[in-house]
C-alpha positions in Angstrom: 0.0 0.2 0.0 1.6 3.0 -1.6 -0.2 5.5 1.2 0.4 3.2 4.7 0.3 5.5 7.5 -0.2 8.4 6.0 -2.5 11.2 6.9 -4.3 12.9 4.0 -7.0 15.6 4.3 -9.7 16.3 0.9 -11.8 19.0 0.1 -15.2 18.8 -1.6 -15.0 14.8 -1.2 -18.3 14.3 -1.3 -18.2 13.5 -5.0 -16.2 14.0 -8.2 -12.7 13.6 -8.1 -12.5 14.7 -4.7 -14.4 11.4 -4.1 -12.8 9.2 -5.6 -9.8 10.5 -5.0 -10.3 10.0 -1.0 -11.6 6.6 -1.8 -8.6 5.4 -3.9 -6.1 6.9 -1.1 -7.9 4.9 2.0 -7.7 2.0 -0.4 -3.9 2.6 -0.6 -3.7 2.7 3.4 -4.4 6.2 4.3 -6.4 8.1 6.8 -8.3 10.4 4.8 -10.1 13.2 6.5 -12.7 13.5 3.8 -14.4 17.1 3.9 -17.5 19.2 2.3 -20.1 21.3 3.1 -23.1 19.1 2.5 -23.3 16.6 5.3 -25.5 14.2 3.5 -22.9 13.4 0.6 -20.3 12.6 3.4 -22.8 10.0 5.2 -22.6 8.2 2.2 -18.8 7.8 2.5 -18.9 7.1 6.1 -17.7 3.8 7.5 -15.5 3.1 4.4 -12.2 1.7 5.9 -9.6 4.9 6.4 -11.8 7.1 6.0 -12.7 10.2 8.4 -15.8 12.6 7.9 -16.1 16.5 8.7 -18.1 19.0 7.5 -16.0 21.9 6.3 -17.1 25.2 4.7 -13.7 26.4 2.8 -14.9 29.9 2.6 -14.5 30.1 6.2 -11.2 30.7 7.1 -12.0 30.4 11.1 -13.8 26.6 10.3 -10.9 25.9 8.0 -8.4 26.7 10.9 -10.5 25.0 13.7 -10.3 21.8 11.0 -6.8 22.3 10.9 -6.6 21.9 14.6 -8.6 19.1 14.9 -6.5 17.1 12.0 -3.0 17.7 13.4 -0.4 17.1 10.9 -1.2 15.8 7.4 1.0 14.1 5.1 -0.9 15.5 2.2 -3.4 18.3 1.5 -6.0 17.5 -2.0 -7.9 20.8 -2.7 -10.5 20.1 -4.4 -13.4 22.6 -3.4 -14.3 24.4 -6.6 -16.9 26.3 -8.8 -17.5 26.5 -12.4 -18.6 29.7 -14.0 -20.2 29.5 -17.5 -19.7 32.4 -19.8 -18.0 35.2 -21.7 -16.7 38.3 -19.6 -19.6 40.2 -20.7 -21.6 37.8 -18.8 -20.1 37.3 -15.5 -21.2 39.7 -12.6 -18.8 41.5 -9.9 -20.5 38.8 -7.8 -19.5 35.6 -10.0 -16.1 36.6 -10.1 -15.6 37.2 -6.3 -17.4 34.2 -5.6 -15.3 32.2 -8.2 -12.1 33.5 -6.3 -13.3 33.0 -3.3 -14.1 29.3 -3.9 -11.2 28.0 -6.0 -8.4 30.3 -5.2 -8.6 31.6 -1.5 -9.9 28.4 0.0 -7.1 26.5 -1.6 -4.8 30.1 -0.2 -6.5 29.2 3.4 -6.0 25.7 3.7 -2.1 25.7 2.2 -1.6 28.2 4.9 -3.7 26.3 7.7 -1.6 22.8 7.2 1.8 23.8 5.7 3.5 24.9 8.7 2.6 21.2 10.3 4.1 20.1 7.3 7.5 22.2 7.5 7.7 21.5 11.3 8.2 17.4 9.5 10.4 18.2 7.1 7.8 16.9 4.0 4.5 16.7 2.7 2.8 16.9 -0.6 0.0 19.8 -1.3 -2.4 19.1 -4.3 -4.3 21.6 -6.4 -7.2 21.1 -8.4 -6.8 23.4 -11.9 -8.4 23.2 -15.2 -6.7 23.0 -18.8 -9.1 26.2 -18.4 -6.3 28.5 -17.2 -3.1 29.6 -18.1 -2.8 26.1 -20.2 -5.1 27.1 -22.5 -8.0 29.8 -22.7 -11.6 28.4 -23.8 -14.8 30.2 -25.3 -17.3 31.1 -22.3 -15.3 30.3 -19.4 -13.4 33.4 -18.7 -13.9 34.0 -14.4 -13.3 30.0 -14.2 -10.3 30.3 -16.3 -8.7 33.2 -14.3 -9.5 31.4 -11.0 -7.8 28.7 -12.4 -4.7 30.4 -13.8 -4.3 32.1 -10.0 -4.2 28.6 -8.6 -1.5 27.5 -11.2 0.4 30.3 -10.1 -0.2 29.6 -5.9 1.0 26.6 -7.1 4.1 27.2 -8.6 4.8 30.3 -5.9 4.4 27.4 -2.9 6.7 25.0 -4.7 9.4 27.6 -5.9 9.1 28.7 -1.9 9.1 25.2 -0.2 10.8 22.6 -1.9 13.6 23.2 -0.4 11.8 22.0 3.1 10.5 18.9 1.9 7.7 20.6 0.2 6.2 19.5 -2.6 3.1 21.3 -4.6 1.4 20.2 -7.6 -1.7 21.6 -9.7 -3.9 18.7 -11.6 -5.0 20.4 -14.9 -7.8 18.2 -16.2 -10.0 18.7 -19.2 -14.0 17.7 -18.9 -14.5 15.1 -16.5 -17.8 13.2 -16.0 -18.7 14.2 -12.3 -22.2 15.3 -10.6 -20.7 19.0 -11.0 -21.0 18.7 -14.5 -24.5 16.7 -15.1 -26.1 19.7 -13.1 -24.5 22.4 -15.5 -25.4 20.4 -18.6 -29.2 19.4 -17.2 -29.5 24.0 -16.7 -29.5 23.7 -20.5 -32.4 24.2 -22.5 -31.9 20.8 -24.0 -29.4 18.8 -21.8 -29.3 15.9 -24.3 -27.6 18.2 -26.8 -25.4 19.9 -24.6 -23.9 16.5 -23.8 -23.2 15.7 -26.5 -21.2 19.0 -27.2 -19.8 18.4 -24.5 -18.4 15.3 -25.6 -17.3 16.4 -29.3 -15.2 18.8 -28.0 -13.2 16.1 -26.0 -10.1 15.1 -28.0 -10.4 11.3 -27.0 -14.4 11.1 -28.0 -15.6 10.9 -24.5 -15.7 13.0 -21.7 -13.0 11.7 -18.4 -13.9 10.2 -15.4 -13.7 11.3 -11.7 -12.0 7.5 -11.3 -9.3 8.0 -14.2 -7.9 11.2 -12.0 -7.6 9.7 -8.7 -4.8 7.7 -9.3 -2.3 11.0 -10.5 -4.1 12.0 -6.9 -2.4 9.0 -5.3 0.7 9.1 -7.0 1.3 12.8 -6.2 0.3 12.0 -2.5 2.3 9.0 -2.1 
């Protein structure tokens, strides 16, 4: 087991990539703190071997600090909480921009601030941030606010990596394309014609299909190991 005796904290672990990753890391022997704002989703994975759950609002800095104190030192942090705003710059409000930056970037910033000191005390740790191909990697149509926020995640990742790689801390970002998750399903179902919307999403994928959350999880396991 690649993660035996490791302790990992995952945000937004109630569904999607974070949930698949939490379960995969637990299967590899890690003690995984699966956190999410939605307690009902967490209850679905309670009782899974090596999984511990905690309700956490990553937009609440005090709650993050309290959770960090409860959990203690971790070997790996997977920041996966996020929000996808659809639209161009002219279709984005100040509120859309502020919310995306708060959830997609500031929550990562706060989580790292809360958990990094204990990693430094131990001289080892892995921080994994969820970015996207829609970022500084590529500009994609109708993903203006989302792309800005994920570009910021990449910048945050590079900065933390540069500052702490010499102190035993690794910081990496994952930049997937479109992944078939409950979040994506919600966005697709919001279209007037969900069937056509899903067809268009698939048509944009070079491999001819959507990725699966379970295909991203092994990369998270590797980076945490």
